[in-house]
C-alpha positions in Angstrom: -0.1 0.0 0.3 1.6 3.3 -1.1 2.3 6.0 2.2 0.7 8.8 2.0 3.4 11.8 0.9 3.9 14.2 4.5 2.8 17.8 3.2 3.7 20.5 5.6 1.4 23.6 5.1 2.1 26.7 7.1 0.0 29.1 7.7 -4.4 28.8 8.6 -5.8 31.6 6.8 -8.6 30.6 4.0 -5.3 29.2 2.1 -3.9 26.9 4.5 -7.3 25.8 5.3 -8.5 24.8 2.2 -5.1 23.1 0.7 -5.3 21.4 3.7 -9.1 20.2 3.2 -8.7 19.7 -0.8 -5.4 17.3 0.1 -6.8 15.6 2.7 -10.0 14.6 0.9 -8.0 13.3 -1.9 -8.0 9.3 -2.2 -6.4 6.3 -3.8 -8.7 3.2 -4.6 -6.8 0.3 -3.6 -8.1 -3.5 -2.6 -8.6 -2.6 1.0 -10.8 0.4 0.3 -10.1 4.4 -0.3 -6.5 5.3 1.6 -5.3 9.1 1.8 -3.1 10.6 -0.9 -1.3 12.8 1.7 -0.6 13.0 5.1 -1.2 17.1 5.7 0.3 18.7 9.0 -1.0 22.3 9.4 1.1 24.7 11.0 -0.1 28.1 12.6 1.4 30.5 15.1 -1.5 31.6 16.5 -3.2 29.6 19.8 -6.3 29.3 17.0 -6.6 28.7 13.7 -6.0 32.0 11.7 -8.6 32.6 9.6 -10.5 33.0 12.9 -8.0 34.5 15.4 -9.3 37.6 15.2 -13.2 37.1 15.5 -14.9 38.2 18.8 -18.1 37.1 20.4 -20.4 39.8 21.2 -23.5 40.0 24.1 -26.7 38.6 22.9 -29.1 41.2 23.2 -31.7 38.8 24.5 -32.2 39.0 28.6 -31.9 35.3 28.6 -28.9 34.6 27.1 -25.5 34.7 29.2 -22.3 35.0 28.3 -19.0 36.6 29.0 -17.9 39.4 26.3 -14.3 38.4 26.3 -14.6 34.9 26.3 -14.5 32.8 23.3 -16.2 30.0 25.3 -19.0 32.3 25.8 -22.4 30.4 25.7 -25.1 31.8 24.0 -29.0 30.3 23.6 -30.4 32.3 20.4 -27.5 33.0 17.8 -23.7 32.3 17.6 -22.8 36.1 19.3 -20.1 36.1 17.0 -18.4 39.2 15.3 -15.9 38.1 12.2 -12.9 40.3 12.2 -12.7 41.8 9.5 -15.9 41.4 8.2 -15.5 38.2 5.5 -18.0 39.7 2.4 -17.9 38.4 -1.2 -19.0 38.3 -4.2 -20.3 35.0 -5.7 -19.8 36.3 -9.6 -15.9 37.4 -8.4 -15.2 34.3 -6.3 -16.2 30.5 -8.4 -13.6 28.6 -6.6 -14.5 29.8 -2.9 -18.4 30.2 -3.8 -18.2 26.2 -5.2 -15.8 25.3 -1.8 -18.6 26.6 0.4 -21.7 24.9 -1.5 -19.3 21.9 -1.1 -19.3 22.3 2.7 -22.9 22.9 2.7 -22.4 26.2 4.1 -25.6 29.0 3.7 -24.8 32.5 2.8 -27.1 35.1 2.9 -26.7 38.3 0.8 -26.8 42.0 2.5 -27.9 45.0 1.1 -25.3 47.2 -0.8 -25.7 50.4 1.0 -23.1 52.8 1.5 -23.1 56.7 2.7 -20.3 58.8 1.9 -19.1 61.6 4.3 -16.8 64.5 4.4 -14.8 65.1 7.6 -14.3 69.0 8.3 -12.9 70.9 10.9 -9.8 69.2 11.7 -7.4 70.8 14.0 -4.8 69.1 14.3 -4.6 65.1 12.8 -1.4 63.8 14.1 -2.0 64.4 17.7 -5.7 63.9 17.8 -5.8 60.7 15.4 -2.6 59.1 15.8 -2.9 55.5 15.2 -0.6 54.3 17.4 -2.3 55.8 20.3 -5.5 53.3 20.4 -3.2 50.0 21.7 0.3 49.3 22.8 1.7 48.5 18.6 3.3 45.1 18.8 5.8 43.6 16.6 3.9 40.9 14.6 0.5 41.3 12.6 -2.3 40.7 12.5 -2.7 41.1 16.6 -5.7 41.7 18.4 -5.1 43.6 22.1 -7.9 45.1 24.0 -8.8 49.1 23.8 -6.5 51.5 26.5 -7.6 53.5 28.6 -5.7 56.4 27.3 -6.6 56.3 24.2 -8.0 59.6 22.8 -11.4 60.2 21.0 -12.2 63.1 19.1 -15.6 62.5 17.5 -17.0 66.0 18.8 -14.2 67.9 16.8 -15.4 66.9 13.5 -18.8 67.8 11.2 -19.9 65.5 9.1 -21.2 66.4 6.0 -22.9 63.8 4.0 -22.6 64.3 0.0 -24.1 61.2 -1.4 -25.5 57.9 -0.3 -27.3 54.9 -2.4 -29.1 51.5 -1.4 -29.8 48.1 -3.3 -32.9 46.9 -4.7 -33.5 43.6 -5.5 -34.5 43.1 -8.9 -37.9 40.7 -9.5 -37.8 37.7 -10.4 -33.9 37.1 -9.9 -31.3 37.4 -7.2 -29.3 39.7 -8.3 -29.9 43.5 -7.0 -29.0 47.1 -8.5 -28.2 50.3 -6.9 -29.8 53.5 -7.2 -29.1 57.1 -5.1 -31.0 58.0 -2.6 -32.4 61.5 -3.3 -33.6 63.8 -0.3 -37.6 63.6 -0.1 -39.8 65.1 -2.5 -40.9 67.8 0.5 -36.9 68.6 0.8 -36.8 69.3 -3.1 -39.8 71.3 -3.7 -38.7 73.6 -0.5 -35.4 74.1 -1.6 -36.4 74.9 -5.3 -39.1 77.5 -4.0 -36.1 78.8 -1.9 -34.1 78.9 -4.9 -36.7 80.9 -6.9 -37.6 83.3 -4.7 -33.8 84.0 -3.6 -33.1 84.1 -7.5 -36.1 87.0 -8.1 -34.8 88.8 -4.8 -31.6 89.2 -6.4 -32.8 90.0 -9.8 -35.4 92.8 -9.2 -33.7 93.9 -5.7 -36.3 93.6 -3.6 -34.6 92.4 -0.7 -31.5 93.4 0.7 -31.4 91.0 3.3 -27.6 89.3 3.4 -26.9 85.5 2.8 -27.9 82.6 0.2 -30.8 79.8 0.3 -29.6 76.6 1.6 -28.5 74.9 -1.3 -27.1 71.9 0.5 -30.8 69.6 -0.9 -29.9 71.3 -4.5 -26.2 70.0 -4.4 -27.0 66.3 -3.0 -29.5 66.4 -6.0 -26.9 67.5 -8.7 -24.0 65.3 -7.7 -26.4 62.3 -7.3 -27.1 63.2 -11.1 -23.3 63.6 -12.1 -22.1 60.3 -10.1 -24.6 58.3 -11.1 -24.1 59.2 -14.8 -20.0 58.9 -14.7 -20.7 55.5 -13.1 -23.2 54.0 -15.8 -20.3 55.4 -18.2 -17.4 53.6 -16.0 -19.5 50.3 -16.2 -19.5 50.6 -20.0 -15.9 51.3 -20.3 -15.4 48.2 -18.0 -17.7 45.9 -19.5 -16.6 46.7 -23.4 -13.3 46.3 -22.3 -13.8 42.9 -20.6 -15.7 41.6 -23.5 -12.7 42.9 -25.6 -10.3 40.3 -23.4 -8.3 43.6 -22.4 -8.3 43.4 -18.6 -6.9 40.8 -16.1 -5.7 37.2 -17.5 -6.8 34.3 -15.5 -5.2 31.6 -17.4 -1.6 32.2 -19.1 -3.2 30.3 -22.7 -6.1 32.6 -22.7 -3.2 36.1 -22.5 -5.1 39.7 -22.7 -5.6 41.6 -25.9 -3.2 44.8 -26.0 -5.5 47.7 -27.7 -3.5 51.3 -27.3 -5.8 54.1 -26.1 -5.5 57.8 -26.7 -2.4 58.4 -24.9 -0.7 55.8 -26.6 -0.7 53.2 -23.6 -3.1 50.2 -23.3 -5.2 49.5 -20.3 -2.8 47.1 -19.3 0.5 50.2 -19.3 -1.9 52.4 -17.4 -2.4 52.7 -13.7 -5.3 53.9 -12.2 -4.8 57.6 -11.9 -3.7 57.6 -15.4 -7.0 56.0 -16.7 -9.1 58.1 -14.9 -7.5 61.3 -16.0 -6.8 60.3 -19.3 -10.9 59.0 -19.7 -11.5 62.7 -18.2 -13.6 61.7 -15.1 -14.5 64.5 -12.4 -12.9 64.8 -9.3 -16.1 64.3 -7.6 -16.9 60.5 -9.1 -13.4 59.5 -8.8 -11.5 61.0 -5.5 -14.6 61.4 -4.1 -16.9 58.7 -4.4 -14.7 55.6 -6.2 -11.5 56.1 -4.3 -13.0 55.7 -1.2 -14.8 52.6 -2.1 -12.2 50.7 -3.5 -9.3 52.0 -0.7 -11.9 50.1 1.7 -12.1 47.0 -1.0 -8.2 47.1 -1.4 -7.1 48.3 2.3 -4.9 50.7 1.4 -4.2 54.5 1.2 -5.4 56.7 -1.6 -2.1 57.0 -2.7 -1.3 53.5 -3.5 -5.1 53.3 -5.4 -3.6 55.6 -7.5 -0.5 53.5 -8.8 -2.6 50.1 -8.8 -3.0 48.8 -12.3 -5.8 50.4 -14.0 -6.7 46.5 -15.3 -6.9 44.9 -11.7 -9.7 47.4 -10.4 -11.7 47.7 -13.8 -11.9 43.8 -14.1 -13.2 43.6 -10.6 -16.0 46.5 -11.0 -16.8 45.0 -14.7 -17.6 41.2 -13.0 -19.2 42.0 -9.9 -21.4 45.4 -10.8 -23.8 46.7 -11.1 -26.0 43.6 -10.2 -23.7 42.5 -7.7 -24.7 40.5 -4.4 -22.6 41.2 -1.1 -22.7 38.2 0.5 -22.0 36.6 3.9 -21.4 33.1 5.5 -24.7 33.0 7.5 -23.4 30.7 10.5 -19.7 32.8 10.5 -16.2 32.2 10.0 -15.7 30.0 12.6 -18.0 27.4 11.1 -15.8 27.7 7.6 -12.7 26.9 9.8 -14.5 23.8 11.3 -15.6 22.2 8.7 -12.3 22.9 6.5 -9.7 21.7 9.3 -12.2 18.6 10.6 -10.3 15.9 7.6 -6.8 17.2 8.9 -4.3 14.6 10.2 -2.6 17.1 12.2 -3.0 20.7 13.1 0.0 22.5 15.4 -1.2 25.7 16.8 1.3 27.9 19.2 3.6 26.7 16.8 6.6 28.9 15.2 8.2 27.7 11.8 12.0 28.5 12.6 13.2 27.2 9.2 12.9 24.5 6.6 15.8 22.8 4.8 15.7 20.6 2.1 18.1 17.8 2.8 17.7 15.4 -0.3 16.1 15.8 -3.8 12.6 14.3 -1.8 12.4 15.2 1.9 12.5 18.8 3.6 13.4 19.3 7.2 10.7 21.5 9.0 12.2 23.1 12.1 9.4 24.2 14.5 9.2 25.5 17.8 5.7 25.1 19.3 4.9 26.3 23.3 4.0 22.6 24.5 6.9 20.7 22.7 9.6 22.8 22.2 12.3 22.8 19.6 11.3 19.8 17.2 11.8 18.5 13.9 9.9 16.5 11.5 10.5 15.6 7.4 7.9 16.1 4.9 8.0 15.6 1.2 6.7 19.1 0.4 6.5 22.3 2.4 3.6 24.7 1.5 3.8 28.3 2.5 0.3 29.8 2.7 1.5 33.0 4.2 2.1 36.6 3.0 4.6 36.6 0.7 6.3 39.2 3.3 6.2 36.3 6.2 7.5 33.3 3.9 10.3 35.5 2.7 11.4 35.7 6.2 11.6 32.0 6.4 13.3 31.7 3.1 15.6 33.9 3.8 17.3 32.7 6.6 17.6 29.5 4.8 19.2 31.3 2.1 21.8 33.3 4.2 22.9 30.3 6.5 24.7 27.3 5.8 23.3 23.9 6.3 25.1 23.6 10.1 23.9 27.3 10.8 20.2 26.4 10.3 19.9 23.4 12.1 22.9 24.3 14.7 22.2 28.2 15.6 21.2 29.2 19.3 17.7 29.6 18.7 17.0 26.3 16.8 18.7 23.4 19.4 18.2 19.9 17.7 19.3 16.7 19.2 19.9 14.6 16.3 20.8 17.2 13.5 19.2 15.8 10.2 22.2 14.8 7.5 22.2 16.8 4.6 22.0 13.7 1.5 22.4 16.6 -1.1 25.5 17.0 -3.6 27.7 20.3 -4.3 25.9 20.2 -7.6 22.3 19.9 -6.2 23.3 22.2 -3.1 24.0 25.0 -5.5 20.8 24.1 -7.3 19.2 24.7 -4.1 20.7 28.0 -3.3 19.8 29.1 -6.8 16.2 27.9 -6.3 16.1 29.7 -3.0 17.6 32.9 -4.4 14.8 32.7 -7.7 11.8 32.3 -4.7 13.5 35.2 -2.9 13.5 37.6 -5.3 9.8 36.5 -6.6 8.8 37.4 -2.6 10.8 40.6 -2.5 8.4 42.4 -5.3 5.1 42.5 -3.0 4.4 45.0 -0.6 2.2 45.3 2.2 0.2 48.1 3.9 -1.3 48.0 7.5 -5.1 48.6 8.4 -6.5 48.6 11.8 -9.8 47.3 12.6 -11.9 48.7 15.2 -15.1 46.7 16.7 -17.2 49.0 19.2 -20.4 50.2 19.7 -20.0 53.8 19.8 -22.3 55.6 17.2 -21.0 58.9 16.8 -18.8 57.2 13.8 -22.3 56.5 12.2 -24.0 59.7 10.5 -25.5 62.0 12.6 -29.1 61.5 10.9 -30.6 58.2 11.6 -32.2 58.5 8.5 -28.7 58.4 6.6 -27.8 54.8 8.4 -26.8 52.4 5.8 -24.5 49.2 5.9 -21.6 50.9 5.1 -20.4 54.4 6.2 -17.4 55.9 4.3 -15.6 58.8 5.8 -12.5 60.7 4.6 -10.9 64.3 5.2 -12.2 67.3 2.8 -10.4 69.6 4.8 -7.3 69.0 6.6 -3.5 71.2 7.2 -1.3 68.6 5.9 1.7 69.8 8.0 0.0 68.3 10.6 0.9 64.9 9.9 4.6 65.0 10.2 4.1 62.6 13.4 1.9 60.4 11.9 3.6 57.2 12.0 5.3 55.8 8.7 4.1 52.8 6.6 7.6 52.1 6.0 8.4 48.6 6.1 11.5 49.4 8.4 9.9 51.4 11.1 9.2 50.3 14.2 6.2 51.9 14.7 3.7 51.0 11.6 0.5 52.6 10.9 -1.1 54.4 8.2 -2.0 57.9 7.7 -5.5 59.2 8.7 -5.3 61.8 6.0 -5.0 59.7 3.1 -7.1 56.7 3.7 -11.2 55.9 3.8 -13.0 55.3 7.0 -15.5 52.2 6.8 -18.0 51.6 9.8 -19.8 48.7 9.0 -23.4 48.2 10.7 -23.9 44.8 11.5 -27.3 44.9 12.4 -28.0 45.1 8.8 -26.2 42.2 7.8 -26.9 40.1 10.6 -30.6 41.2 11.9 -30.3 38.8 14.9 -27.1 41.2 15.8 -30.5 43.8 17.3 -32.5 46.2 15.7 -31.1 49.3 13.7 -31.9 52.3 16.1 -30.2 55.5 18.0 -31.7 53.5 21.4 -30.4 50.1 20.5 -27.3 49.0 21.5 -25.3 48.6 18.2 -22.5 46.4 17.2 -20.0 48.2 14.8 -16.9 47.7 13.0 -14.3 50.4 12.0 -11.6 49.8 9.3 -8.8 52.3 9.4 -10.8 55.0 11.7 -9.9 58.8 11.6 -12.5 59.1 14.7 -11.9 56.8 17.2 -14.7 55.2 19.5 -14.8 56.1 23.5 -12.4 53.4 24.6 -15.6 52.3 27.3 -17.6 51.5 24.0 -14.5 49.6 22.5 -15.0 45.8 22.0 -11.5 44.8 20.2 -8.6 46.6 18.3 -6.7 44.5 15.6 -3.8 45.4 13.0 -3.7 43.5 9.7 -1.7 43.6 7.0 -3.4 43.8 3.5 -0.8 42.9 0.4 -1.1 45.6 -2.7 -1.0 45.2 -6.5 1.7 47.1 -8.6 3.0 46.9 -12.0 6.2 45.4 -10.3 3.8 43.1 -8.6 1.4 42.2 -11.6 4.1 41.2 -13.8 5.4 38.4 -11.0 1.9 36.8 -10.9 1.5 36.8 -14.6 5.4 36.0 -15.4 7.4 34.4 -12.6 4.6 32.7 -10.1 4.7 29.5 -12.1 8.2 29.2 -12.5 9.2 29.5 -8.8 6.7 26.9 -7.6 7.9 23.7 -6.9 11.8 24.8 -6.6 13.3 22.7 -3.7 9.6 21.3 -2.9 8.5 25.1 -1.8 4.9 26.1 -2.7 3.2 28.9 -2.3 -1.1 29.9 -2.1 -2.8 32.8 -0.8 -4.4 35.8 -1.7 -1.2 37.4 -3.3 -0.6 34.0 -5.5 -3.2 35.0 -7.9 -4.0 37.5 -10.6 -6.2 40.2 -9.9 -7.4 42.0 -6.5 -5.7 40.0 -4.0 -9.0 38.8 -1.8 -10.3 35.3 -0.1 -10.9 34.0 -4.0 -7.2 33.8 -4.9 -6.4 32.1 -1.8 -9.0 29.0 -2.8 -7.9 29.1 -6.5 -4.3 29.2 -5.8 -4.7 26.3 -3.1 -6.4 24.3 -6.0 -3.6 24.7 -8.4 -0.9 23.4 -6.4 -3.1 20.8 -4.9 -3.4 19.7 -8.7 0.5 20.0 -9.2 1.0 17.8 -6.5 -1.4 15.1 -7.5 0.7 14.9 -10.6 4.1 14.5 -9.1 3.2 12.1 -6.3 0.0 10.0 -8.3 1.2 10.4 -11.9 4.9 10.3 -11.5 5.2 13.5 -12.9 4.9 11.9 -16.0 2.9 14.8 -17.4 5.8 17.2 -17.9 4.8 19.9 -16.3 8.1 21.0 -14.7 9.2 23.4 -17.4 5.4 24.2 -18.2 3.2 27.1 -17.2 0.2 26.2 -15.1 -2.7 26.8 -16.8 -6.8 26.0 -16.7 -6.7 23.4 -18.8 -3.7 21.6 -17.7 -5.6 21.3 -14.2 -8.5 19.9 -16.0 -6.1 17.1 -17.7 -4.8 16.3 -14.2 -7.9 15.5 -12.2 -8.6 13.2 -15.9 -5.6 11.5 -15.3 -5.6 10.8 -11.9 -9.0 9.2 -11.7 -7.9 6.9 -14.2 -5.8 5.8 -11.8 -8.1 5.8 -9.2 -7.8 8.9 -7.3 -10.6 10.8 -6.3 -11.6 14.0 -5.5 -13.9 15.5 -3.1 -13.8 19.2 -4.5 -13.0 20.2 -8.1 -12.5 23.5 -8.5 -14.5 25.6 -11.5 -12.7 27.1 -14.0 -10.8 30.3 -14.1 -12.5 33.6 -14.8 -12.7 33.9 -18.5 -10.4 37.4 -19.8 -13.5 37.7 -22.4 -17.1 38.0 -21.0 -19.9 39.2 -22.1 -22.2 40.6 -19.8 -25.6 40.1 -21.0 -27.4 41.6 -18.0 -25.5 44.5 -18.7 -26.5 45.0 -22.1 -29.9 44.9 -21.5 -29.7 47.3 -18.7 -28.0 49.4 -21.1 -30.1 49.1 -23.6 -33.1 49.9 -21.7 -31.5 52.9 -20.4 -30.5 53.9 -23.6 -34.4 53.5 -24.6 -36.0 55.3 -21.6 -33.2 58.4 -22.3 -34.7 58.8 -26.0 -38.2 58.4 -25.1 -37.5 61.5 -22.2 -36.2 63.3 -25.0 -38.8 62.8 -27.2 -41.5 63.6 -24.2 -39.6 66.8 -23.9 -39.7 67.7 -26.8 -43.6 67.0 -28.0 -44.3 68.7 -25.0 -42.0 71.4 -25.9 -44.2 71.6 -29.3 -47.5 71.7 -27.5 -46.8 74.6 -25.5 -45.1 76.4 -28.2 -41.6 76.0 -27.1 -38.2 75.8 -29.0 -36.5 73.0 -27.8 
């Protein structure tokens, strides 16, 4: 009976859990029954699985429920009482591999209304003193990290005035599951009052019937004109994105399906444009792309506006083209903890509170992993493959240690004490090849940058719009006016800085009203206890109302990292039997879909090596969608069974027929409106 191949998976986020689950459920048919092909060991440095490590329990609002707010073992009678941190929302249209995995696990998910209110924060006195992101918590040296609120935290909601300038809500389209966003306009009474005020004011000025200083309140009128302009430019952006997607100009998720390179009016293709260049070339207004689009994307990508400027345009445009306007923002109904439970159930061994010290190849088919756990201390074990399901910068730290130390230093350093160091069977020529391979992988990982973000869970309603009627699922806030010189003391985002934070003047603050997503979290009312989750806070909640603060790191896409994914990723996969999975290891915006899709690609490659003897000759070929399909078919011929098979990757070219129908209907409505106005003008004798 074949011995299962031992695989070490480092990291238990969604990527590590997905790969561990996929490999653990692959079996081989034998005369004695089905036997596992892989023996998976999952390593996590935190005390619990990484995907759910920052989530917190919250008090049930029912009087009959009991539980300690800060205890992860709290028991609640009526609902899970747990807030996912961060909120794990997804669009099924952009997440086919993850959606299929959730369906396979029989995890129900719910659609949430995509509603947003945009707010400008004015009258900021000194952001460096009042809103220093190092103040609420003692900054840790490792990320992600969770800590309780500090009693010395400064909070300053009172010094801001909230200026709402746009909002929208989504409505379900009859007979289908899709939704469509529409702007929120003032009530008819407000519109009528504003028009009357403008007319009276204009007449007064023209005929000098009043000498009273001042002007009428035009905020309602401005809100209407803003909404009209934003909607027009949003539809225009959708049209450009959909056309580019249909022509295959955006992101390629399959090497056999490269993008079309069509030059635009500036002589560049979309592939060569940054997001800022795109909006400037296509002459979008600042009201739309800086005040409306950027805050939304900065929250989706968890990055600063400056970083968003340098994003490859095709990455964001592809996301918009595939998700909007009929997107369904979805959440797992039972919470991320249930995802962790079901994905980890078939895994052979899970090692929590365990730090990986080094990974060393000692033979062409064996690697030694040295780990340090709280329960067992420093130990080592041999594996056939090691998969880094971590952030790129975390994998880099482990591999750089191997790359910069000799065999003896790696296993005999003062921090790594083994009773019997492993014997290295590699020849000098093989050691040189190993070093060259490490150099390639280190160079690849160095192309990825990360930015810090802070997530605060709290119950402070001052971070919501002042007017309860303006409360939406998400509130996006940004500075409208600030003194740039006051930001000199804001913590640097430089990776070499001890205090790593974000510039509060260059981010969008997003506050998620959880009760609008999960009704079990209570009624939406100023008189209710509302559980809120704020990302990158500009205004900090009161310490007494803060439940938790958590730092995260998020991979950002640059032109260099996009090139590395397109050209180098598949070439460094498997060198020295090292593999890389995660949100960064997949084309497009680094999101949860990349975790599952990259895990599936690596799982197929491991099956090809361990079950098919590498006979398909894929060592020097790029992994493509049809390659994974061929591996599955060939493996099934020799008795290999898969519980989960990922769907084909997203196609480079795609026509959104729903949008075509919408565009035709919208254009027809405009034509009818114009004809109606023309007929009315002729009827009353106006020359229109």
